[in-house]
RONU-592646 format. One line per 2 residues: number of its first residue (from 1); their letters; for each residue x, y, z of N, C-alpha, C, O, CB. Coordinates in steps of 0.1 Angstrom, whole numbers. Glycine has a CB too. Layout:
residues N
NUM) a) X/Y/Z/X/Y/Z/X/Y/Z/X/Y/Z/X/Y/Z ~ ... .
This chain:
residues 219
1) pa) 1217/1096/884/1228/1101/877/1230/1110/890/1222/1113/900/1224/1109/860 ~ 1248/1114/887/1247/1125/904/1242/1138/898/1234/1144/904/1265/1130/916 .
3) tg) 1246/1142/886/1248/1152/874/1239/1150/866/1233/1140/863/1261/1151/866 ~ 1237/1165/861/1227/1166/848/1212/1167/850/1208/1172/860/1228/1152/839 .
5) pv) 1204/1163/841/1189/1166/843/1185/1154/840/1189/1149/830/1182/1177/835 ~ 1177/1149/848/1168/1138/851/1155/1138/850/1149/1147/855/1169/1135/861 .
7) ia) 1146/1127/841/1131/1132/841/1127/1119/850/1126/1108/844/1122/1135/824 ~ 1124/1121/866/1120/1112/873/1106/1106/868/1101/1114/861/1119/1116/887 .
9) cg) 1098/1094/869/1090/1088/867/1084/1078/874/1090/1067/874/1092/1087/861 ~ 1069/1079/882/1066/1070/893/1048/1070/888/1041/1079/883/1072/1076/911 .
11) nh) 1046/1056/894/1032/1052/890/1027/1056/905/1033/1054/915/1029/1035/884 ~ 1011/1063/904/1000/1069/913/992/1063/919/982/1059/913/994/1076/909 .
13) ls) 992/1061/931/981/1055/941/977/1062/948/965/1059/950/984/1047/949 ~ 980/1070/953/974/1079/963/981/1093/965/991/1096/959/973/1071/976 .
15) af) 976/1099/973/977/1116/981/996/1116/988/1006/1124/987/961/1118/1000 ~ 994/1102/994/1011/1102/998/1019/1101/987/1031/1102/990/1016/1089/1006 .
17) da) 1017/1100/976/1029/1095/966/1037/1107/967/1049/1106/970/1024/1091/950 ~ 1032/1119/964/1040/1132/963/1051/1135/974/1061/1140/970/1030/1143/963 .
19) fg) 1048/1133/988/1055/1128/997/1067/1118/1000/1078/1120/1003/1049/1125/1002 ~ 1057/1105/995/1073/1097/997/1083/1099/982/1096/1099/982/1069/1076/999 .
21) yg) 1073/1100/970/1088/1100/962/1097/1114/968/1109/1112/970/1085/1102/943 ~ 1092/1127/970/1095/1139/974/1110/1137/987/1121/1142/987/1078/1146/981 .
23) hl) 1103/1125/998/1111/1120/1011/1125/1117/1002/1135/1124/1001/1102/1104/1020 ~ 1122/1102/995/1130/1096/989/1143/1103/979/1155/1099/980/1122/1089/982 .
25) lq) 1139/1113/971/1150/1123/963/1156/1133/973/1167/1139/970/1142/1132/949 ~ 1153/1135/981/1154/1148/992/1166/1143/998/1176/1150/998/1139/1152/1003 .
27) as) 1165/1127/1007/1169/1122/1012/1185/1115/1003/1195/1109/1009/1159/1117/1016 ~ 1182/1117/991/1193/1112/979/1205/1126/977/1217/1125/974/1182/1108/961 .
29) gi) 1199/1137/980/1207/1148/979/1202/1157/969/1210/1165/962/1221/1144/978 ~ 1186/1156/966/1180/1162/955/1168/1166/952/1158/1160/951/1182/1156/948 .
31) ap) 1170/1180/952/1157/1184/953/1144/1189/938/1142/1199/931/1161/1196/963 ~ 1140/1178/941/1128/1176/928/1118/1187/924/1111/1195/930/1118/1165/932 .
33) rf) 1120/1186/916/1110/1199/906/1092/1189/906/1093/1181/897/1121/1201/882 ~ 1080/1190/912/1074/1182/904/1061/1190/899/1056/1200/903/1071/1169/912 .
35) la) 1059/1178/885/1046/1189/877/1035/1182/884/1033/1170/885/1044/1188/856 ~ 1025/1195/890/1013/1190/896/1004/1199/894/1006/1211/893/1013/1186/909 .
37) ke) 989/1190/895/977/1201/889/978/1214/891/988/1218/898/965/1198/895 ~ 971/1222/887/974/1237/890/964/1239/902/965/1248/910/971/1247/876 .
39) sl) 954/1227/902/945/1235/908/951/1232/926/947/1239/936/926/1229/903 ~ 960/1224/926/965/1229/941/971/1240/945/970/1244/957/972/1222/945 .
41) fr) 979/1249/932/986/1259/936/973/1268/942/977/1279/947/995/1264/924 ~ 957/1265/941/951/1275/946/944/1271/957/932/1275/958/945/1280/937 .
43) vp) 949/1262/969/946/1260/983/954/1269/991/966/1270/990/949/1245/988 ~ 947/1275/998/953/1282/1005/966/1271/1015/966/1259/1019/940/1290/1013 .
45) vl) 976/1283/1017/985/1279/1019/996/1268/1014/1008/1269/1013/982/1278/1025 ~ 986/1257/1011/994/1247/1001/1001/1253/990/1012/1249/986/984/1237/995 .
47) ga) 992/1263/984/995/1265/969/1009/1279/974/1013/1285/964/978/1272/958 ~ 1012/1281/984/1020/1287/988/1031/1282/989/1042/1285/985/1017/1291/997 .
49) ll) 1029/1274/995/1041/1265/1004/1044/1255/985/1057/1254/984/1031/1250/1024 ~ 1039/1251/976/1044/1248/960/1050/1260/951/1057/1257/941/1031/1244/952 .
51) rg) 1048/1270/954/1054/1284/946/1066/1283/952/1077/1283/947/1046/1300/948 ~ 1064/1283/963/1080/1287/972/1088/1274/970/1100/1274/973/1080/1291/991 .
53) ar) 1082/1264/967/1096/1253/964/1094/1252/948/1094/1241/943/1096/1233/974 ~ 1092/1261/941/1092/1259/932/1092/1250/919/1098/1249/909/1096/1263/934 .
55) qi) 1082/1245/925/1070/1234/920/1063/1239/904/1065/1251/901/1053/1233/933 ~ 1055/1229/893/1057/1234/883/1040/1232/880/1037/1221/875/1069/1229/873 .
57) pv) 1030/1243/883/1015/1237/876/1017/1234/863/1025/1237/854/1002/1249/875 ~ 1006/1222/863/1002/1218/851/987/1222/847/978/1220/855/1005/1204/851 .
59) rr) 987/1228/836/976/1234/834/965/1230/823/964/1235/812/978/1246/832 ~ 958/1219/830/949/1208/818/942/1214/811/938/1224/816/940/1198/823 .
61) gt) 939/1211/799/927/1213/796/923/1234/794/914/1241/797/919/1204/809 ~ 932/1235/790/936/1252/790/945/1257/782/956/1252/783/941/1256/803 .
63) ar) 943/1269/772/953/1274/766/966/1269/768/972/1260/762/952/1287/768 ~ 970/1276/777/984/1274/786/987/1260/793/996/1259/802/983/1285/797 .
65) sr) 980/1250/788/985/1234/794/998/1230/783/1000/1219/779/970/1220/793 ~ 1005/1243/779/1017/1240/770/1028/1246/779/1040/1243/775/1015/1247/753 .
67) ds) 1028/1252/787/1035/1263/799/1041/1257/806/1053/1259/808/1026/1271/809 ~ 1034/1246/812/1041/1233/818/1052/1223/814/1060/1219/823/1033/1225/818 .
69) la) 1053/1221/804/1065/1212/798/1073/1224/792/1084/1221/788/1060/1198/784 ~ 1072/1240/790/1079/1245/788/1087/1255/797/1095/1263/795/1076/1247/779 .
71) da) 1080/1251/809/1087/1252/822/1100/1244/828/1110/1247/835/1077/1251/830 ~ 1094/1231/823/1103/1218/829/1112/1215/818/1122/1208/820/1095/1204/834 .
73) rd) 1108/1219/806/1120/1220/795/1131/1237/802/1142/1238/796/1109/1225/775 ~ 1130/1245/811/1135/1252/817/1143/1248/824/1155/1248/821/1129/1257/822 .
75) al) 1139/1242/834/1142/1232/847/1153/1221/843/1163/1220/850/1128/1223/852 ~ 1152/1212/831/1160/1205/824/1176/1212/817/1186/1206/816/1151/1201/814 .
77) ar) 1174/1221/814/1184/1231/810/1194/1231/819/1206/1228/818/1179/1244/807 ~ 1182/1236/832/1198/1241/842/1199/1225/850/1201/1223/862/1194/1259/858 .
79) ge) 1199/1216/841/1203/1208/847/1196/1201/860/1203/1192/867/1213/1214/847 ~ 1181/1204/865/1172/1197/879/1170/1185/874/1175/1180/864/1157/1204/884 .
81) li) 1161/1179/883/1152/1169/884/1142/1171/882/1139/1179/891/1151/1164/892 ~ 1132/1167/874/1120/1172/875/1107/1156/880/1107/1146/872/1119/1181/858 .
83) mv) 1101/1156/888/1094/1147/891/1076/1143/882/1065/1148/883/1095/1151/905 ~ 1078/1135/877/1067/1136/863/1055/1123/871/1060/1112/875/1079/1128/842 .
85) fp) 1039/1124/872/1030/1115/875/1027/1108/859/1017/1113/854/1018/1123/883 ~ 1033/1100/853/1029/1099/837/1017/1098/831/1012/1102/821/1034/1088/832 .
87) eg) 1011/1090/845/996/1087/843/986/1096/843/975/1094/838/992/1080/852 ~ 992/1109/849/984/1123/852/970/1122/864/961/1130/867/978/1128/835 .
89) ty) 971/1107/869/962/1109/880/963/1094/887/968/1084/881/946/1115/875 ~ 959/1094/896/956/1079/902/953/1066/897/942/1064/894/946/1079/908 .
91) tr) 960/1059/895/958/1045/886/937/1042/887/929/1049/892/971/1027/896 ~ 937/1034/883/923/1031/884/920/1020/878/909/1019/874/915/1041/878 .
93) dp) 930/1008/874/935/999/874/929/990/884/934/989/896/947/1001/875 ~ 916/980/880/916/975/894/922/968/906/917/964/916/911/971/894 .
95) el) 934/967/900/944/957/909/956/965/913/965/961/920/950/944/901 ~ 955/976/907/961/989/910/978/989/902/986/998/904/961/991/928 .
97) wp) 980/979/894/986/983/883/987/999/877/978/1007/879/981/975/874 ~ 999/1001/870/997/1015/867/992/1012/854/993/1002/848/1010/1024/869 .
99) mr) 985/1024/850/979/1030/836/989/1031/821/1001/1032/819/974/1047/840 ~ 978/1031/814/988/1036/800/989/1051/803/979/1055/808/980/1033/782 .
101) ar) 1000/1061/800/1004/1068/802/1001/1082/794/997/1079/782/1014/1064/804 ~ 1001/1095/797/1002/1107/789/1019/1102/787/1027/1095/793/997/1123/798 .
103) lg) 1020/1111/771/1030/1116/763/1042/1123/769/1053/1120/766/1024/1122/754 ~ 1038/1137/778/1045/1145/783/1062/1141/787/1072/1148/786/1036/1148/794 .
105) aa) 1062/1126/793/1074/1127/798/1084/1122/789/1095/1126/789/1075/1121/810 ~ 1078/1110/778/1086/1107/767/1091/1119/758/1103/1118/753/1077/1097/760 .
107) rl) 1080/1132/756/1080/1141/747/1091/1151/754/1097/1158/746/1064/1147/744 ~ 1097/1153/771/1106/1156/772/1117/1155/774/1127/1162/777/1105/1158/774 .
109) al) 1114/1138/768/1132/1132/773/1135/1131/759/1147/1133/757/1135/1114/783 ~ 1127/1127/745/1133/1129/734/1135/1144/729/1141/1146/719/1127/1121/726 .
111) et) 1129/1155/736/1128/1168/728/1149/1175/735/1159/1181/730/1107/1182/737 ~ 1145/1167/749/1159/1175/754/1173/1165/758/1183/1170/762/1155/1183/769 .
113) ga) 1170/1150/755/1181/1142/757/1183/1137/773/1189/1127/777/1193/1150/751 ~ 1174/1149/781/1175/1143/794/1173/1127/800/1161/1129/804/1168/1151/800 .
115) pl) 1176/1114/803/1172/1105/805/1161/1102/815/1162/1107/826/1181/1101/806 ~ 1148/1093/814/1142/1088/820/1143/1079/827/1147/1068/824/1136/1088/816 .
117) lp) 1137/1084/846/1142/1074/859/1131/1069/865/1126/1076/873/1150/1081/870 ~ 1125/1054/862/1113/1047/866/1115/1045/880/1125/1039/885/1112/1034/860 .
119) ia) 1107/1049/888/1099/1045/898/1093/1038/903/1082/1038/897/1094/1048/901 ~ 1093/1028/914/1080/1020/914/1075/1026/931/1085/1027/938/1082/1000/911 .
121) tw) 1063/1028/937/1064/1029/954/1048/1018/953/1040/1018/944/1062/1052/965 ~ 1049/1009/965/1032/1001/972/1034/1008/982/1045/1011/987/1028/983/975 .
123) gg) 1019/1009/985/1018/1011/1001/1008/1018/1006/1000/1015/1015/1029/1018/1006 ~ 1010/1030/997/1009/1045/993/992/1044/1000/988/1047/1011/1011/1049/971 .
125) ra) 985/1038/990/967/1038/993/964/1031/1003/953/1034/1009/959/1031/981 ~ 974/1020/1007/969/1019/1021/972/1026/1039/969/1024/1050/972/1007/1022 .
127) lw) 981/1036/1032/984/1043/1044/978/1057/1045/977/1064/1055/1000/1043/1045 ~ 972/1061/1029/961/1077/1027/953/1067/1018/959/1064/1008/969/1095/1017 .
129) pv) 942/1062/1018/936/1063/1014/928/1070/1006/924/1080/1012/935/1060/1019 ~ 923/1069/989/918/1077/981/906/1083/987/897/1075/988/916/1071/970 .
131) gs) 904/1096/990/890/1098/995/889/1107/1009/880/1114/1013/884/1085/998 ~ 904/1104/1015/907/1109/1026/910/1120/1031/920/1123/1024/913/1104/1028 .
133) pf) 909/1130/1040/913/1142/1041/925/1141/1047/931/1152/1046/905/1149/1048 ~ 932/1128/1053/940/1124/1062/947/1114/1058/942/1108/1048/935/1120/1072 .
135) pr) 962/1108/1062/965/1093/1060/960/1087/1075/958/1092/1087/983/1089/1056 ~ 959/1074/1067/957/1067/1082/969/1057/1089/968/1046/1093/944/1057/1080 .
137) pr) 976/1062/1088/987/1054/1096/986/1043/1104/980/1047/1114/991/1061/1104 ~ 990/1030/1106/987/1022/1113/1000/1012/1117/1010/1017/1112/977/1017/1106 .
139) pr) 1002/1003/1123/1014/993/1127/1015/984/1114/1005/977/1113/1010/983/1143 ~ 1022/981/1104/1027/977/1094/1022/976/1085/1023/966/1078/1030/970/1095 .
141) rr) 1014/991/1079/1014/1002/1068/1026/1006/1064/1028/1018/1068/1006/1014/1072 ~ 1036/1000/1056/1041/1005/1049/1044/1011/1038/1036/1008/1029/1043/1003/1051 .
143) vr) 1055/1019/1036/1055/1024/1020/1064/1019/1015/1073/1020/1023/1056/1037/1017 ~ 1069/1013/1004/1083/1010/998/1082/1014/984/1071/1016/977/1088/994/998 .
145) ml) 1094/1015/982/1099/1019/965/1113/1012/961/1123/1009/967/1102/1036/963 ~ 1110/1012/948/1121/1009/940/1125/1020/928/1118/1025/919/1117/997/934 .
147) vg) 1137/1021/932/1143/1028/916/1150/1019/905/1159/1011/908/1156/1040/919 ~ 1145/1023/892/1155/1014/883/1162/1023/878/1164/1035/881/1149/1006/872 .
149) ep) 1169/1013/866/1179/1023/862/1177/1035/849/1169/1034/839/1192/1014/859 ~ 1184/1044/850/1180/1056/839/1180/1048/826/1186/1037/824/1191/1070/837 .
151) ft) 1171/1056/817/1177/1054/806/1170/1065/796/1161/1072/799/1176/1040/802 ~ 1177/1065/781/1177/1075/772/1169/1068/761/1170/1056/760/1193/1082/768 .
153) va) 1159/1079/751/1155/1076/746/1155/1088/731/1153/1100/732/1148/1071/754 ~ 1156/1079/718/1157/1090/709/1152/1081/697/1153/1069/696/1173/1097/707 .
155) pl) 1143/1089/686/1135/1089/679/1141/1077/670/1153/1079/669/1132/1102/675 ~ 1137/1063/661/1143/1055/656/1140/1065/637/1133/1074/633/1136/1037/661 .
157) eg) 1149/1054/630/1150/1059/618/1135/1058/608/1130/1047/606/1163/1051/612 ~ 1129/1067/603/1118/1068/598/1106/1069/608/1094/1068/604/1117/1059/591 .
159) et) 1111/1072/622/1099/1072/631/1092/1088/627/1096/1096/619/1104/1069/650 ~ 1080/1090/638/1073/1103/639/1073/1105/650/1069/1096/657/1061/1104/634 .
161) aq) 1078/1122/657/1074/1124/672/1064/1120/675/1063/1119/687/1072/1136/676 ~ 1054/1115/670/1043/1110/679/1045/1090/682/1044/1084/693/1025/1114/669 .
163) qa) 1048/1086/671/1054/1070/670/1064/1069/683/1064/1058/689/1064/1066/654 ~ 1071/1079/687/1085/1078/689/1084/1080/704/1093/1076/712/1095/1089/681 .
165) al) 1070/1090/709/1067/1092/723/1058/1085/724/1056/1085/737/1065/1103/727 ~ 1051/1079/719/1042/1066/719/1050/1051/723/1044/1042/729/1036/1065/703 .
167) ra) 1065/1052/719/1067/1037/719/1077/1041/733/1077/1031/741/1075/1027/702 ~ 1083/1051/737/1089/1055/746/1085/1057/762/1091/1056/772/1091/1062/741 .
169) td) 1068/1063/755/1059/1059/769/1055/1046/772/1049/1045/782/1046/1066/769 ~ 1058/1036/763/1051/1027/766/1066/1016/775/1064/1007/782/1042/1022/752 .
171) el) 1074/1019/773/1088/1012/776/1085/1017/793/1083/1011/804/1107/1020/765 ~ 1088/1033/789/1087/1036/803/1075/1028/815/1078/1022/826/1084/1053/803 .
173) mg) 1062/1029/808/1054/1023/820/1056/1008/819/1050/1001/827/1037/1026/819 ~ 1062/1002/812/1067/985/811/1075/986/824/1072/979/834/1079/978/795 .
175) ri) 1087/996/824/1095/994/829/1089/997/847/1095/993/857/1106/1001/820 ~ 1079/1004/846/1074/1012/862/1070/1000/867/1074/995/878/1059/1024/863 .
177) aa) 1059/992/853/1054/982/863/1060/968/864/1054/958/866/1041/979/860 ~ 1074/969/861/1080/953/865/1089/959/878/1095/952/885/1092/944/849 .
179) ll) 1089/968/879/1094/973/893/1085/968/904/1086/961/913/1094/989/894 ~ 1072/979/897/1062/976/912/1059/955/912/1053/948/921/1038/989/909 .
181) gq) 1064/949/899/1057/932/900/1071/931/911/1069/923/920/1056/917/880 ~ 1084/938/911/1091/932/925/1087/937/938/1093/934/948/1106/936/924 .
183) lr) 1079/944/938/1078/951/955/1066/941/954/1068/932/961/1075/972/960 ~ 1056/941/947/1047/928/950/1047/916/950/1039/908/956/1039/927/945 .
185) ge) 1057/912/944/1062/899/943/1048/891/933/1041/882/937/1065/891/962 ~ 1048/897/923/1037/892/913/1041/896/902/1051/903/903/1023/897/914 .
187) rp) 1037/893/889/1043/894/877/1032/903/872/1020/901/872/1046/880/871 ~ 1038/914/866/1023/923/861/1017/921/849/1021/910/843/1025/939/859 .
189) pt) 1005/931/842/1000/925/833/1009/926/820/1019/933/820/988/930/832 ~ 1007/921/813/1012/922/799/1008/936/790/1016/942/783/1008/910/792 .
191) vl) 993/939/792/989/950/788/983/960/801/978/957/812/979/946/777 ~ 986/969/796/982/982/812/968/988/808/963/990/797/996/1000/815 .
193) hd) 963/992/820/950/995/817/949/1005/809/959/1012/807/942/997/826 ~ 935/1007/801/936/1020/792/921/1028/798/909/1027/797/936/1015/774 .
195) gr) 934/1042/806/921/1049/817/910/1060/809/901/1068/813/930/1060/832 ~ 917/1056/791/913/1068/786/890/1063/780/881/1070/774/929/1071/770 .
197) rd) 892/1048/786/882/1046/780/869/1043/796/858/1037/794/888/1032/768 ~ 872/1047/804/868/1045/815/855/1055/817/855/1066/811/879/1045/825 .
199) th) 844/1051/824/832/1056/821/836/1069/827/829/1078/822/819/1048/827 ~ 846/1075/837/846/1085/844/858/1090/843/865/1080/844/843/1083/855 .
201) rp) 864/1099/842/873/1104/845/877/1114/855/876/1126/852/875/1105/836 ~ 880/1112/863/880/1127/869/893/1139/866/894/1151/869/879/1125/884 .
203) ei) 900/1130/862/913/1143/858/909/1153/847/915/1163/846/929/1136/852 ~ 899/1149/838/889/1159/829/876/1159/835/867/1165/829/887/1153/814 .
205) gr) 874/1154/847/860/1159/852/848/1161/849/841/1171/850/859/1168/855 ~ 846/1148/842/835/1144/833/833/1131/827/843/1128/821/836/1151/823 .
207) pq) 826/1125/827/823/1109/821/832/1107/808/838/1116/804/806/1106/815 ~ 833/1097/804/838/1099/795/830/1090/782/830/1078/781/851/1097/798 .
209) rg) 823/1099/773/812/1098/762/815/1087/753/826/1083/749/811/1111/752 ~ 803/1083/751/804/1072/739/815/1057/749/825/1056/743/816/1083/721 .
211) yr) 815/1053/755/822/1039/767/810/1035/766/810/1024/762/829/1042/787 ~ 802/1039/767/791/1023/767/792/1020/756/797/1009/753/774/1024/770 .
213) aw) 786/1028/745/785/1022/728/800/1015/727/801/1005/720/783/1038/714 ~ 812/1021/735/823/1010/729/825/997/735/830/986/730/836/1014/729 .
215) rq) 821/1001/749/821/980/755/812/972/751/810/961/756/819/976/773 ~ 803/978/741/787/965/735/797/960/724/796/948/722/766/974/726 .
217) ta) 809/970/713/810/967/701/829/957/703/836/949/696/809/985/691 ~ 830/963/716/843/959/717/848/943/716/839/935/720/846/965/730 .
219) p) 860/936/712/866/924/716/866/924/727/870/914/734/879/921/712 .
């Protein structure tokens, strides 16, 4: 949309994604405000740049974890665009499709009426592999992006806030996966990878307890 608040959401493959999405939006005349993990704001120089650019820290697992959503609501109320990685971390899907996402973006859309804008990117992991401190540009390593149609969400009759957020999140990630399928020339999976069941979840900093037992009993 040319004016008004927007919640842009994209799949997350590598450290390059923030630069890629940022460039895409800046080149379109939009100054995005990213929701980024709070630890990045403590990195020398980078933290100062993030604060100077008015990015929004996400304090996961702390008493102030809700502050980021409050800051995002304030930005949307001012008609700004915020950029969210709904998965909350790099995808751990073996085929690099998007994972099931957290509910924050959908909750914001339901609470504020701002449209969700799905975007997909492909090629960033080859350009900047996970674990590498620097990008590794090579000939023919290209990053491509595809922007989908914005859409609004609202609770259905008889639906709880949690149910509405789950439904909206599933629709959002389905749209992102479909866009990624177009970029890759492949059909996305009908059921997205559930990262909450992985043995190790770097975004929470510890192995997921009970995973092995779940795997032994899961169908």
